C-alpha positions in Angstrom: 34.0 -50.2 24.1 32.3 -50.9 20.6 31.9 -47.0 20.2 35.8 -46.4 20.9 36.7 -48.9 18.5 34.6 -47.4 15.6 36.1 -43.9 16.6 39.5 -45.2 16.6 39.1 -46.8 13.0 37.2 -43.4 11.6 40.0 -41.6 13.1 43.2 -43.9 11.8 41.5 -45.4 8.5 44.1 -43.8 6.4 47.1 -45.4 8.6 45.1 -48.7 9.2 45.3 -49.6 5.6 48.4 -51.7 5.4 47.7 -53.4 8.9 44.1 -54.1 7.8 45.4 -55.5 4.5 48.1 -57.4 6.2 45.5 -59.1 8.7 43.0 -60.1 5.7 46.0 -61.6 3.9 47.5 -63.4 7.2 43.7 -64.7 7.6 43.5 -66.2 4.1 46.9 -67.4 4.3 47.0 -69.3 7.9 45.2 -72.4 6.6 48.1 -73.0 3.8 50.4 -72.6 6.7 48.6 -75.0 9.1 48.7 -77.6 6.3 52.6 -77.2 5.3 53.2 -77.3 9.0 51.6 -80.5 9.4 53.7 -82.0 6.5 56.6 -81.5 8.5 58.0 -78.1 7.7 59.0 -75.7 10.6 56.2 -72.8 10.9 58.9 -70.1 10.3 60.1 -71.4 7.1 56.5 -72.0 6.0 55.4 -68.7 6.6 58.3 -67.0 5.0 58.0 -69.3 1.8 54.3 -68.4 1.4 54.6 -64.7 2.0 57.6 -64.4 -0.5 55.5 -66.9 -3.2 52.4 -64.7 -2.8 54.0 -61.4 -2.8 56.1 -62.4 -6.0 52.8 -63.5 -7.6 50.9 -60.4 -6.7 53.9 -58.0 -8.2 54.2 -60.4 -11.3 50.4 -60.2 -11.8 50.5 -56.4 -11.4 53.4 -56.0 -13.8 51.5 -58.0 -16.5 48.0 -56.6 -16.2 48.8 -52.8 -15.4 50.1 -52.0 -18.8 47.2 -53.8 -20.5 44.5 -52.1 -18.5 46.5 -48.8 -19.2 46.4 -49.2 -22.8 42.8 -50.2 -22.8 42.1 -47.2 -20.7 43.8 -44.9 -23.1 42.1 -46.5 -26.1 38.8 -46.2 -24.7 39.3 -42.4 -23.6 40.7 -41.7 -27.0 37.6 -43.5 -28.8 35.1 -41.8 -26.6 34.6 -38.8 -28.7 33.9 -41.0 -31.7 31.5 -43.0 -29.8 29.6 -40.1 -28.8 29.5 -38.7 -32.3 28.4 -42.1 -33.8 25.3 -42.1 -31.1 24.7 -38.6 -32.0 24.3 -39.1 -35.6 21.9 -42.3 -34.9 19.7 -39.9 -32.7 19.6 -37.3 -35.4 18.3 -39.7 -38.3 15.1 -38.4 -39.4 13.5 -41.6 -39.7 13.8 -41.9 -35.9 12.3 -38.8 -34.4 11.5 -40.6 -31.1 15.2 -41.6 -30.5 16.3 -38.1 -31.2 13.9 -36.7 -28.6 14.7 -39.4 -26.0 18.6 -39.2 -26.2 19.3 -36.6 -28.9 19.9 -33.8 -26.7 21.7 -35.5 -23.8 24.4 -36.6 -26.4 24.7 -33.2 -27.8 25.2 -31.8 -24.0 27.8 -34.4 -23.7 29.6 -33.7 -26.6 29.5 -30.0 -26.0 31.0 -30.6 -22.6 33.6 -33.3 -23.5 36.2 -30.4 -24.3 35.8 -28.9 -21.0 35.9 -32.0 -19.4 39.1 -32.7 -21.0 40.5 -29.4 -20.0 39.3 -29.9 -16.1 40.9 -33.5 -15.8 44.1 -32.4 -17.4 44.5 -29.5 -14.9 43.4 -31.6 -12.4 45.6 -34.5 -13.1 48.7 -32.1 -13.1 47.6 -30.5 -9.9 47.4 -34.1 -8.3 50.6 -35.4 -9.6 52.0 -32.1 -8.2 50.5 -32.9 -4.8 51.7 -36.2 -5.1 55.7 -35.3 -5.1 55.2 -32.3 -3.0 52.9 -34.1 -0.2 54.1 -37.6 -0.9 51.0 -38.9 1.0 49.8 -41.3 -1.8 53.5 -42.5 -2.2 53.6 -43.2 1.5 50.4 -45.3 1.0 51.7 -47.2 -2.0 55.0 -47.6 0.0 53.1 -48.9 2.9 50.8 -51.4 1.0 53.8 -52.6 -0.5 56.4 -53.0 2.2 54.2 -52.9 5.4 51.5 -55.3 4.5 53.8 -58.2 3.7 55.6 -57.8 6.9 52.4 -57.3 9.1 51.4 -60.6 7.4 54.2 -62.4 8.0 54.2 -61.8 11.8 50.6 -62.6 11.9 50.4 -65.8 10.0 53.7 -66.8 12.3 52.0 -65.9 15.3 48.3 -66.7 14.6 47.7 -69.9 16.6 49.4 -68.3 19.4 47.0 -65.2 19.3 44.0 -67.4 18.8 45.0 -69.4 21.9 45.5 -66.1 23.9 42.1 -64.5 23.0 40.7 -68.2 23.6 42.3 -67.9 27.1 40.4 -64.3 27.7 36.9 -65.7 27.5 35.6 -67.2 30.6 35.7 -71.1 31.1 31.9 -71.2 31.6 31.3 -69.4 28.1 34.3 -70.9 25.9 32.0 -73.6 24.3 29.7 -71.1 23.1 32.2 -68.3 22.0 34.2 -71.2 20.2 31.3 -72.3 18.4 30.4 -68.8 17.4 33.8 -68.3 16.3 33.7 -71.3 14.1 30.9 -70.3 12.5 31.8 -66.9 11.6 34.9 -68.5 10.2 33.1 -70.9 8.0 31.0 -68.0 6.8 33.6 -65.8 6.3 35.9 -68.3 4.8 32.8 -69.8 2.7 32.1 -66.6 1.1 35.4 -65.1 0.4 36.6 -68.4 -1.4 33.3 -69.0 -3.3 32.9 -65.4 -4.2 36.4 -65.0 -5.5 36.3 -68.2 -7.5 32.8 -67.0 -8.7 34.2 -63.8 -9.8 37.1 -65.3 -11.8 34.7 -67.7 -13.8 32.4 -64.8 -14.6 35.7 -62.3 -15.3 36.9 -65.0 -17.9 33.3 -65.8 -19.3 32.7 -62.3 -19.9 36.0 -61.3 -21.5 36.1 -64.3 -23.9 32.4 -63.7 -24.7 32.6 -60.2 -25.6 35.9 -60.7 -27.5 34.7 -63.6 -29.5 31.6 -61.2 -30.9 34.3 -58.6 -31.7 33.2 -56.0 -29.3 35.9 -53.2 -28.9 37.2 -53.1 -25.5 35.5 -56.6 -24.7 38.5 -57.9 -22.8 38.9 -55.0 -20.5 35.0 -54.6 -20.0 34.3 -58.3 -19.4 37.6 -58.8 -16.9 36.2 -55.6 -14.9 32.8 -56.6 -15.1 33.5 -59.9 -13.5 35.9 -58.7 -11.0 33.4 -56.0 -9.5 30.9 -59.0 -9.2 32.2 -59.6 -5.8 29.7 -57.0 -5.1 26.6 -59.1 -6.2 25.1 -57.7 -9.5 27.0 -54.6 -9.5 29.6 -56.2 -11.9 27.1 -57.3 -14.3 25.0 -54.4 -14.3 28.0 -52.0 -14.7 29.2 -54.3 -17.7 25.9 -54.6 -19.1 25.3 -50.9 -19.7 28.8 -50.0 -20.8 29.2 -52.6 -23.2 25.9 -52.2 -24.6 26.6 -48.4 -25.3 29.9 -49.5 -26.9 28.1 -52.1 -29.0 25.4 -49.7 -30.1 27.9 -47.2 -31.2 30.0 -50.2 -33.1 27.4 -52.6 -34.4 24.5 -50.1 -35.4 22.1 -50.9 -37.4 22.7 -54.7 -37.1 20.7 -55.4 -34.0 21.9 -59.0 -34.1 25.2 -58.1 -32.6 23.9 -55.5 -30.4 21.5 -57.9 -28.7 24.3 -60.4 -27.9 25.8 -58.3 -25.5 22.8 -58.3 -23.0 22.1 -61.8 -23.7 26.0 -62.8 -22.5 25.4 -60.8 -19.3 22.0 -62.1 -18.8 23.3 -65.9 -19.3 26.3 -65.0 -17.2 24.1 -63.8 -14.3 21.8 -66.6 -14.9 24.8 -68.9 -14.5 26.2 -67.1 -11.3 22.7 -67.2 -9.5 21.6 -70.5 -10.1 24.9 -72.9 -11.3 27.9 -71.1 -9.8 26.8 -69.3 -6.4 24.8 -72.7 -5.0 28.2 -74.9 -6.0 31.1 -72.6 -5.2 29.3 -70.4 -2.3 27.1 -72.9 -0.9 23.8 -72.6 1.3 25.5 -72.5 4.5 27.3 -69.1 4.0 23.9 -67.6 5.1 25.0 -64.0 3.7 22.3 -62.3 1.6 23.3 -60.6 -1.5 21.4 -57.5 -0.3 23.4 -57.6 3.2 26.5 -57.8 1.4 25.9 -54.9 -0.5 24.7 -52.9 2.2 27.7 -53.9 4.3 29.9 -52.8 1.4 28.6 -49.5 0.5 28.1 -48.5 3.9 31.5 -49.5 5.6 33.1 -47.9 2.5 31.4 -44.7 3.0 32.4 -44.6 6.5 35.9 -45.9 6.7 37.0 -45.8 3.0 39.0 -48.6 1.5 39.4 -50.0 5.1 35.8 -50.4 5.6 35.7 -52.5 2.1 38.2 -54.8 3.5 36.3 -55.4 6.7 32.7 -55.1 5.7 32.3 -59.0 4.5 34.2 -60.4 8.3 31.7 -57.6 10.1 28.6 -58.6 8.0 29.4 -62.4 8.7 30.0 -61.7 12.3 26.7 -59.7 12.8 24.7 -62.3 10.9 26.0 -65.2 13.3 25.5 -63.1 16.5 22.0 -61.9 15.2 20.9 -65.8 14.4 22.4 -66.7 18.0 20.6 -64.2 19.7 17.3 -65.4 17.9 17.8 -68.8 18.9 18.4 -67.6 22.5 15.3 -65.7 22.5 13.2 -68.7 20.7 14.4 -71.0 23.7 13.7 -68.6 26.5 10.8 -68.4 29.0 10.0 -65.2 27.3 9.2 -66.4 23.8 7.4 -69.4 25.2 5.3 -67.1 27.5 4.4 -64.8 24.4 3.8 -68.0 22.3 1.3 -69.4 24.8 -2.2 -69.4 23.4 -4.6 -66.7 24.9 -8.2 -67.4 25.5 -10.6 -64.5 23.4 -12.3 -62.2 25.7 -15.9 -63.9 25.1 -14.7 -67.2 25.5 -13.4 -66.3 29.0 -16.9 -64.6 29.8 -18.6 -67.9 28.4 -16.6 -70.0 30.8 -16.8 -67.7 33.7 -20.6 -67.8 33.5 -20.7 -71.6 33.0 -18.2 -71.6 36.1 -20.5 -69.5 37.9 -23.7 -71.8 37.1 -21.6 -75.0 37.7 -21.1 -73.7 41.3 -24.4 -72.5 41.8 -25.9 -76.3 41.0 -23.0 -77.7 43.4 -24.3 -75.5 46.3 -27.7 -76.4 45.8 -27.0 -80.0 45.4 -25.4 -79.8 48.7 -28.0 -78.1 50.4 -30.6 -80.6 49.3 -28.3 -83.7 50.6 -28.0 -81.8 54.0 -31.9 -81.2 54.3 -32.5 -84.9 53.3 
């Protein structure tokens, strides 16, 4: 059964994207619909209001952010050759021969290949745009995400409670309490991680963007915001932002080491806050999702199933973790574990005990013989 599900997801991963995105959106919005319904509003009206508000908010956010991101990317691409030449001039300084040997040759090669890379990207972009309009595959994907996802989310939010009741009815009555407890634990883990990690990413995005902007780093807002959002994958956002912003800082502020060292300090402080202040408060100890396990799940499912895999990676990781902990609890409570944990007597002690028992038996038999003779 599991193999069949995996095969279907692998074969239909490009078609499943809007449906999986709708399921994720419905899962996140169902608690809001339940709360509004408890206030006295009809479920259908509550669902319609929520979907319209969320879709409008996402559209406005995209309309506001996308032009800024495109402008920053264009500025970064335009300034990239200047950064390379600036770094190359620093590495060819005769007062720093060690720096020239370390990175000078690599920068020269990067600058020589920049023209070829620009030509290649231009030709590829033209081919890609032509294939979009001729094949229409990407346009279909964008259309499905923009139109099909809200429709799927609407119907799933409206029918969510009935679907849960139907699935609960499929479970044999003798196993319902156990399955419900596991489902509640999975739900607590997923919701706690998604809410906590999303809040943590937003806090880090604002902190990185403001801190890099305040020290005057070029592209600081874009780099900081992107590093914070990518932090949904633990440590990846901070490391990526650290490397990119440090390279930009070296090209911009050299030889003023004070401003250059401020960039790593910003990211170290941000990661320290994320690990020891924000994560315990926002994510909490009850989530039981190791950062290493989350990174492995995201990379593994993303590699196997593409963007669909990224959407289902955290829920599946949480479910697998809950089931593994349940299996371990069952094993620890089983007679098999009790028998394996029972103390076993070493071979020497067993031999000594056996010899002691034999000598005791001999003495008993001799005593009984003496009594009969008497």
